[in-house]
C-alpha positions as CSV (number, residue, x, y, z in Angstrom):
1,M,-84.4,112.7,10.9
2,A,-85.2,114.5,14.0
3,S,-84.3,113.3,17.6
4,V,-86.6,111.1,19.3
5,T,-86.9,109.7,22.8
6,Y,-87.8,106.2,23.4
7,Y,-89.1,105.2,27.0
8,V,-88.4,101.5,28.0
9,V,-89.0,99.3,30.9
10,L,-86.5,96.3,31.2
11,P,-87.6,93.5,33.7
12,F,-85.1,91.2,35.2
13,V,-85.5,87.7,36.6
14,R,-83.3,85.1,38.2
15,D,-82.2,82.2,36.2
16,E,-81.6,78.5,37.5
17,E,-78.1,79.6,38.8
18,G,-79.4,82.7,40.5
19,D,-78.0,85.2,38.0
20,L,-80.0,88.2,36.9
21,V,-81.1,88.0,33.4
22,A,-82.9,90.7,31.5
23,Q,-86.0,90.0,29.8
24,E,-87.5,91.6,26.7
25,G,-87.6,95.6,26.8
26,I,-91.1,97.0,26.8
27,E,-91.3,100.3,24.9
28,L,-93.8,102.9,26.3
29,Q,-95.2,106.4,25.3
30,S,-94.0,108.6,28.3
31,A,-91.8,108.7,31.3
32,A,-94.8,108.6,33.5
33,A,-96.1,105.3,31.8
34,A,-92.6,103.8,32.0
35,K,-92.5,104.5,35.7
36,S,-96.0,103.1,36.2
37,K,-95.3,100.0,34.3
38,A,-92.0,99.5,36.1
39,S,-93.7,99.8,39.5
40,L,-96.5,97.3,38.4
41,L,-93.9,94.7,37.3
42,A,-91.9,95.1,40.5
43,G,-94.1,92.8,42.4
44,S,-93.6,89.9,40.0
45,K,-89.9,90.3,38.9
46,A,-86.5,90.2,40.6
47,G,-86.1,93.9,39.5
48,V,-87.2,96.4,36.9
49,V,-85.6,99.5,35.4
50,A,-87.4,102.1,33.4
51,F,-85.2,104.5,31.4
52,S,-85.3,106.9,28.4
53,R,-83.0,107.1,25.5
54,T,-82.9,110.1,23.0
55,G,-81.1,110.2,19.7
56,D,-81.4,109.9,16.0
57,P,-82.4,106.3,15.0
58,S,-81.6,107.0,11.4
59,Q,-77.9,107.9,12.3
60,G,-77.7,105.2,15.1
61,E,-76.5,108.0,17.6
62,F,-78.0,108.1,21.0
63,E,-77.2,110.0,24.2
64,P,-76.7,107.8,27.3
65,A,-79.7,106.4,28.9
66,V,-81.5,108.2,31.7
67,V,-82.7,106.0,34.5
68,I,-86.5,107.0,35.4
69,A,-87.2,104.5,38.0
70,R,-85.4,101.4,39.5
71,Y,-87.0,98.7,41.6
72,G,-85.7,95.5,43.2
73,E,-82.5,93.8,42.1
74,T,-80.8,95.1,39.0
75,P,-77.3,94.9,37.7
76,D,-74.9,97.5,39.0
77,D,-73.6,98.5,35.7
78,L,-76.9,100.2,34.5
79,E,-75.8,103.6,35.6
């Protein structure tokens, strides 16, 4: 299978203890759509990251994620 690129927005909220917790990722069709969605969610979430991931899903092989946009509070280890 050919290589494909996925665009994902990952929102974060704070739990009862104040820790950042990732919510379900949202898949979008393009980098621009992911950046736009992340910007919209930034007002209602502790933080949001938009990223892309390219690879071959049939082989389970992917390149490292590329951060497109980051808003608010997000975990330090996402780079």
